[in-house]
N, C-alpha and C positions, 0 to 999 in steps of 0.2 A: 574722055571716058567718064560716064556718069557713075554714081555710087554703086548701083546694082551691078553694072558691068565690071567695075573694079573688084567688088566682092566676089562675083562669079569667077573672075580670072584668078583671084587669090586662092579660091577653093577648087580650082580645076582638078579633076580626077580623070584617070584613064577610063576608057570604055569598059575595060576588064574590071576595074575597081567598082565602077557603078553597077555593072551587071552582077557582081558578087553581092552587093548590098540589096539589089532588087530581087534576086533569085529566091530567097526564102520567103518572100512576102506572098500570101495566098493568091493575090490577083495576078502574079507573074509566074506561079509555079507550073502552069500548063504550057508556057512558051518554050519552044525549042531554043537551043543555044544561039542560032542565027537571029531569031526574032527578038530574043532578049537583048542581044548586042545592038540590034537596030533601035530598040527603045532606049537603051543606055546611051547611045550616040547622040540622042536628042535632049538628054538631061543636062541641066545646069544646077549648081548649088547656089543658094542665096541664103545669107544670114539675115534673120529677122530679129530685131531687138525685142527683149521681153516686154510684153504688154501690147505689142502691135498686133492688129487684126490680120490674120492670114487668110481666113475663110469667113464668109458670112452667109447665113441661110438666105436663099433666094437670089444670091449674086450669081450671074451667069459668068462662066469662065471658058476660055479657049484652051486651057491646059489642065493637067492633073497635078496634085500636090502629093508628095510623099514626105512626111515630116519625120526627120531624124532628130533624136535628142541626145 
């Protein structure tokens, strides 16, 4: 298990918990409950050390980030 997988496993949350975190965010408010659950089911949590770059202008990504502090 690599470091990211280990961290994601340690921070595992239920689909319901993730949906509850996403629901109040403007980008997700228009989703119905089933659609929000589908998005939540694909989410993983990753801890990023302070000072590490999470996003960079111009970098293409195949995923979206929701940053929780």
